[in-house]
C-alpha positions in Angstrom: -0.1 0.2 0.4 1.2 3.5 -0.6 2.3 5.7 2.1 1.5 9.1 1.2 1.7 12.2 3.7 -1.4 14.3 4.6 -0.6 17.6 2.4 -0.5 14.9 -0.4 -3.7 13.7 -0.6 -5.9 16.4 -2.2 -4.0 14.5 -5.0 -5.2 10.7 -4.1 -8.9 11.3 -4.6 -10.6 7.8 -4.8 -7.1 6.3 -4.4 -6.2 3.6 -1.8 -3.2 5.0 0.9 -1.5 4.8 3.8 -0.9 7.1 6.6 1.2 7.1 9.7 1.1 9.2 12.5 -0.5 10.0 15.4 -3.9 10.2 17.1 -5.1 14.2 18.1 -8.0 13.8 19.2 -11.4 11.4 18.4 -14.3 10.9 18.9 -17.3 8.5 18.2 -21.0 8.8 17.4 -23.1 5.2 17.8 -21.3 3.0 14.3 -18.7 5.8 13.9 -15.4 6.6 14.7 -13.7 9.1 13.3 -10.0 9.7 14.1 -8.2 12.9 13.8 -4.8 11.7 12.3 -1.4 14.0 12.4 1.3 13.6 11.0 3.5 16.5 10.7 2.3 17.8 7.6 -1.6 18.4 8.7 -4.6 17.1 10.0 -7.3 14.8 8.3 -10.1 13.3 9.7 -10.1 9.1 9.2 -13.6 7.7 9.8 -14.0 3.8 10.9 -17.1 2.0 9.7 -18.5 -0.3 12.8 -19.8 -2.7 10.1 -16.7 -3.1 7.7 -14.6 -4.8 10.4 -15.7 -5.2 13.6 -11.5 -5.6 15.2 -10.6 -2.3 13.4 -13.8 -0.4 14.7 -13.3 -1.5 18.3 -9.2 -1.0 18.1 -10.0 2.8 17.1 -12.7 2.9 19.9 -10.1 2.3 22.6 -6.9 4.7 21.5 -6.0 7.6 23.4 -4.9 10.3 22.6 -1.7 10.9 20.9 -1.2 7.1 20.4 0.7 6.4 17.4 -0.8 4.6 14.8 -1.0 3.4 10.5 -4.5 4.1 9.4 -5.2 2.6 5.1 -8.2 3.8 3.4 -10.1 5.2 0.9 -9.7 9.2 -0.2 -12.8 11.0 -0.3 -13.7 14.5 -1.1 -15.1 16.8 2.0 -16.0 19.9 1.0 -16.5 20.4 5.4 -12.9 19.2 5.8 -10.2 22.0 6.2 -8.3 20.2 3.6 -10.9 19.4 1.2 -10.2 15.5 1.8 -11.4 12.8 4.7 -10.1 8.8 5.3 -13.0 5.8 4.7 -10.5 3.4 7.1 -10.5 0.2 5.9 -6.9 -0.8 8.3 -5.7 -0.2 11.7 -2.3 -0.9 12.5 -1.7 0.1 16.6 1.8 1.0 17.4 1.3 2.5 20.7 -2.1 3.0 22.2 -1.2 5.8 24.6 -3.4 6.6 28.1 -2.9 9.3 30.3 -1.8 12.0 27.6 -0.6 15.0 30.0 -1.5 17.7 27.5 -5.9 17.3 27.1 -8.1 19.7 25.3 -8.6 21.6 28.7 -7.0 24.8 29.9 -3.3 24.5 31.1 -1.5 27.1 32.6 1.6 28.2 30.9 4.3 27.0 33.4 2.5 23.6 32.9 2.6 23.8 29.1 6.5 25.3 28.9 7.3 22.8 31.5 5.6 20.2 29.0 7.4 21.8 26.1 8.4 18.7 24.0 4.7 17.9 24.2 3.2 21.0 23.4 4.8 21.7 20.7 2.4 18.5 18.8 -0.4 20.9 19.7 -2.4 22.7 16.6 -1.5 26.0 17.2 2.1 25.5 18.1 2.7 23.1 15.1 1.5 25.6 13.2 4.2 28.6 15.0 7.1 26.5 13.9 5.6 26.1 10.6 5.4 29.7 10.0 8.7 29.6 11.7 10.4 27.2 8.6 8.9 29.9 6.0 10.4 32.8 7.5 13.6 31.2 8.2 14.2 29.8 4.3 12.5 33.6 2.9 15.3 35.2 4.6 17.8 32.8 2.9 16.2 32.7 -0.3 16.1 36.9 -0.1 20.1 37.0 0.4 20.8 34.3 -2.0 18.8 35.9 -5.0 20.2 39.0 -4.0 23.6 38.0 -4.4 25.1 37.0 -0.5 27.4 34.6 0.1 26.2 32.7 3.8 29.7 33.0 6.2 28.5 31.8 9.9 30.7 33.1 12.2 32.0 31.6 15.5 30.0 30.9 18.2 32.8 31.0 20.9 34.6 34.3 20.4 37.4 36.2 22.7 36.0 39.1 23.6 32.5 41.8 23.8 30.1 43.1 20.6 28.0 45.2 22.5 28.8 45.3 26.3 30.2 42.6 28.8 27.3 43.0 31.0 25.6 40.6 28.8 28.2 37.9 28.2 28.3 34.4 28.9 31.1 33.3 29.3 32.7 29.7 29.4 36.1 27.8 30.1 38.1 27.8 27.2 40.3 24.6 27.9 41.4 26.1 31.1 43.8 28.5 29.7 41.8 31.8 28.8 37.9 32.4 29.0 36.0 32.5 25.8 32.4 34.0 25.1 29.1 32.8 23.5 28.3 35.0 21.1 26.3 38.3 21.0 26.2 39.1 17.3 28.4 37.8 14.5 28.7 41.2 12.9 32.7 41.5 13.7 33.6 39.0 12.0 30.7 39.7 9.0 33.0 42.5 8.3 35.9 40.8 7.9 33.8 38.2 5.2 32.7 41.4 3.6 36.0 42.5 2.6 36.3 39.2 1.1 32.9 38.8 -0.4 31.4 42.0 -1.1 28.0 40.8 0.2 27.9 38.5 2.7 25.4 37.4 6.0 25.3 34.9 9.1 22.4 33.0 10.1 22.4 31.3 13.4 22.2 31.6 17.3 22.9 34.2 19.7 22.9 34.7 23.3 22.1 37.4 25.7 22.7 37.4 29.3 20.3 40.1 30.0 18.6 39.2 33.3 15.3 39.9 31.5 11.7 38.8 31.9 9.7 40.7 29.3 8.0 39.0 26.1 10.4 39.9 24.0 14.1 38.2 25.2 15.2 34.9 25.2 18.3 33.9 26.6 19.1 31.9 23.1 17.6 33.6 19.9 18.8 33.2 16.0 19.6 36.4 13.8 20.0 37.0 10.5 23.2 39.1 9.9 23.8 40.6 6.6 26.8 43.0 6.2 27.8 44.8 2.8 31.1 46.2 1.8 31.0 49.6 -0.1 27.0 50.5 1.9 25.9 53.0 4.1 23.2 52.9 6.5 20.4 54.3 3.5 21.5 51.4 1.9 20.8 49.3 4.6 17.2 50.5 5.0 16.4 49.7 1.6 18.3 45.8 2.0 15.9 45.6 5.5 12.8 46.8 3.9 13.1 44.8 1.3 14.0 41.2 3.2 10.9 42.5 5.5 8.3 42.6 1.9 9.5 39.2 1.1 8.8 37.7 4.2 5.0 38.7 5.0 4.4 38.2 1.1 5.9 34.6 1.6 4.1 33.9 4.8 0.6 35.2 3.1 0.7 32.9 0.3 2.7 29.9 1.7 0.8 29.6 5.3 -2.3 31.1 5.1 -4.0 28.0 7.0 -1.5 28.5 9.9 -2.5 32.0 10.0 -5.9 30.7 10.3 -5.0 28.3 12.7 -3.7 30.9 14.7 -6.8 33.4 14.1 -4.3 35.9 13.4 -6.0 39.2 11.7 -4.0 38.4 8.0 -5.4 42.4 6.8 -2.7 43.6 9.5 -0.2 41.8 7.1 -1.9 42.6 4.0 -1.5 46.1 5.0 2.4 46.0 5.1 3.2 47.7 1.8 6.0 49.5 0.3 7.5 52.6 1.7 8.2 52.0 5.1 8.5 55.2 7.0 11.8 57.1 8.6 11.9 58.9 11.5 15.3 60.9 12.5 15.8 60.3 16.1 15.2 63.9 16.3 11.8 63.7 15.3 11.0 60.5 17.2 11.8 62.1 20.3 9.5 64.8 19.5 6.5 62.6 18.5 7.5 61.0 22.1 7.5 63.9 23.9 4.0 65.5 22.3 2.6 62.2 23.0 3.5 62.5 26.7 2.2 66.0 26.8 -1.1 65.5 25.2 -1.7 62.7 28.0 -1.2 64.7 30.6 -3.5 67.4 29.0 -6.1 64.5 28.8 -5.3 61.9 32.0 -6.9 58.8 31.9 -10.0 58.8 34.0 -11.5 62.1 31.9 -13.9 62.5 29.4 -13.6 60.3 26.2 -10.3 59.1 27.8 -11.7 57.6 31.0 -10.3 53.9 32.1 -7.4 54.3 29.5 -4.0 53.1 30.5 -1.1 56.0 30.5 1.3 54.9 27.5 4.3 57.0 29.4 5.7 56.5 32.6 8.3 60.0 32.0 8.9 62.2 29.7 11.7 60.8 26.6 14.4 63.1 26.6 17.0 63.1 23.4 19.5 61.2 24.4 17.5 57.7 25.6 17.3 54.6 24.4 13.9 53.7 23.3 11.5 51.4 25.8 8.8 49.3 24.4 6.2 51.6 25.0 8.2 54.1 23.3 8.8 51.7 20.0 5.1 50.5 20.7 3.8 54.6 20.3 5.8 55.4 17.2 4.7 51.9 15.3 1.6 52.8 16.2 1.0 56.5 14.3 1.8 54.0 11.1 0.6 51.0 11.1 3.1 49.2 9.4 7.0 49.5 10.2 9.2 52.7 10.6 12.6 53.0 10.5 14.6 55.5 13.5 17.7 56.1 12.3 20.6 58.9 13.6 20.9 57.3 17.3 22.1 59.1 19.8 26.2 57.6 19.7 26.5 57.4 23.3 23.6 54.4 23.4 25.4 52.2 20.4 28.4 50.0 20.3 31.9 51.6 19.7 31.7 50.8 16.0 29.4 52.9 14.5 29.9 55.5 12.3 29.2 58.5 13.5 27.3 62.1 11.3 30.1 64.0 10.1 28.3 67.1 10.6 26.7 66.2 14.0 29.2 63.5 15.7 26.8 63.4 18.7 24.6 61.0 16.0 25.2 57.7 14.8 24.7 56.2 11.9 22.4 53.3 13.0 18.9 52.1 11.9 16.4 50.0 14.1 13.4 48.3 12.4 10.0 48.7 15.0 7.4 46.3 13.8 3.8 47.3 14.0 1.1 45.9 16.9 4.0 46.4 19.5 6.4 43.9 17.9 9.4 46.3 18.6 12.5 46.3 17.3 13.3 43.6 15.0 15.8 45.2 12.9 19.0 46.9 14.3 22.0 48.0 12.7 23.8 50.7 10.7 27.0 52.2 9.3 30.4 51.0 10.2 33.3 53.2 11.2 35.6 52.7 8.7 38.6 54.9 10.1 41.7 53.1 12.0 42.3 55.7 14.1 38.7 56.6 15.5 38.4 52.9 16.3 41.4 52.5 18.6 39.9 56.1 20.4 36.5 54.0 21.1 38.1 51.1 21.9 39.7 53.2 24.7 36.8 55.4 25.7 34.7 51.9 26.3 37.1 50.6 28.2 37.9 47.2 25.5 41.1 45.7 25.5 43.1 46.8 21.9 45.0 43.7 21.5 41.6 41.9 21.7 40.8 43.9 18.5 43.7 44.0 16.5 42.6 41.9 14.4 39.3 43.6 13.5 41.6 46.7 13.4 43.0 45.2 10.2 40.1 45.5 8.2 41.2 49.1 9.0 44.6 48.8 8.2 44.5 46.7 4.7 41.7 48.1 2.8 38.7 50.2 4.5 36.2 51.0 3.2 32.7 52.6 3.4 29.9 49.2 4.9 27.1 48.6 7.2 24.8 45.6 7.7 22.4 44.4 10.6 21.2 41.9 12.3 16.9 40.8 12.5 15.9 39.2 15.3 13.7 35.5 13.7 12.0 35.3 17.0 10.2 38.6 17.4 9.7 38.4 14.0 7.5 35.0 14.0 6.0 36.7 16.6 4.8 39.4 14.9 3.6 37.3 12.1 2.1 34.6 14.4 0.5 37.7 16.0 1.3 35.8 19.6 2.1 37.7 22.9 5.5 36.4 23.9 8.0 34.9 22.1 9.3 31.6 24.4 6.5 30.1 21.5 8.8 30.9 18.4 11.8 28.6 18.8 11.1 25.3 19.6 12.5 25.0 23.2 13.1 28.3 24.5 15.6 29.6 26.9 14.7 32.3 29.7 16.1 33.7 32.7 14.7 30.8 34.7 14.4 27.9 31.9 16.6 25.6 30.9 14.7 22.7 30.6 12.8 20.9 28.9 
């Protein structure tokens, strides 16, 4: 008998096939048993008739949730089915009849589900999230490969910090010296860009921030392109193209999963070019105006009665955006918005600065709408050897550790730029889910190292 997968059944109407999978759910109705079979590619209803084979019927009635089974039957068209077909069962082999499966159709608390994450990922919504994640990752690779980029992955063990020593995971490197889990592949990307012109790295990165917000993981995946002979405006063009490519791919390929997640796809369909581009100065003015307006119409008065204040304090030039600030800015446009020319004091040592306003770094952030915050961060890199040597001293970083990086400015230095895009925040935004912990198979958070 021909073994097929559920996502192939539409092409097998009228054929007798074999499906191999697990029992997602079941119900019986007199002389019928309805088995919801999943195999990783989808879920299909398999109908067992009492009169056809009594032994098969009794075995079907006895099955518990997540039993592993092999089902044989005839594919039948059914317009009521989400996938357009169902299976009339003629044979049933039970590999394991499972009982007392921990995750039942009833409501469970988040801690319980996270403790059972290895089982929770079998559920319909978690399965849908991981399918969307797969599509996003493939879209990222297709986009950069199609733009002539070369994948050149960077080390996970690094000898020094890229963005700040307080967020590093330290490990012993054979007992002789300290190494750190990478925060970013960017510094190494700059070296490969000087060889390959247009390059990108794609892999796990690690931040030891003791943060418990819905946007943070201690281990997450990031794609990081780097381009020689490019500036920060080129990166906004590149990043905008990437986001539009991802949105189109998800809408085209994962419509069923978005429906499972009850995602409002009109919000995604509204993501069109061009994205607004705000100078940091203008973003600060918008935040200050929002704060002042809130104070003129405080919550509890008139039409604003019951409204929760957005701002706890007035934003001042020089500060870094918090989640409420990012949400407020992106909500003014209903689509992703770029912010550029951040204060140099809050950016990494490697940023190029505006020659006319050296207090401003040529940094860029892309803020996603609907409160999902920064999903892209990057900018133009400093190309002056002297400036970088000064920056290392200013930041208290040992120059000897960065001599290889400074060589990039000694031998053929050119203007160049890049960015990093966090996969998990992007998945959360595409899926419309609250917390990034559901966007990766096994999340690592401040108080979560298992399973």
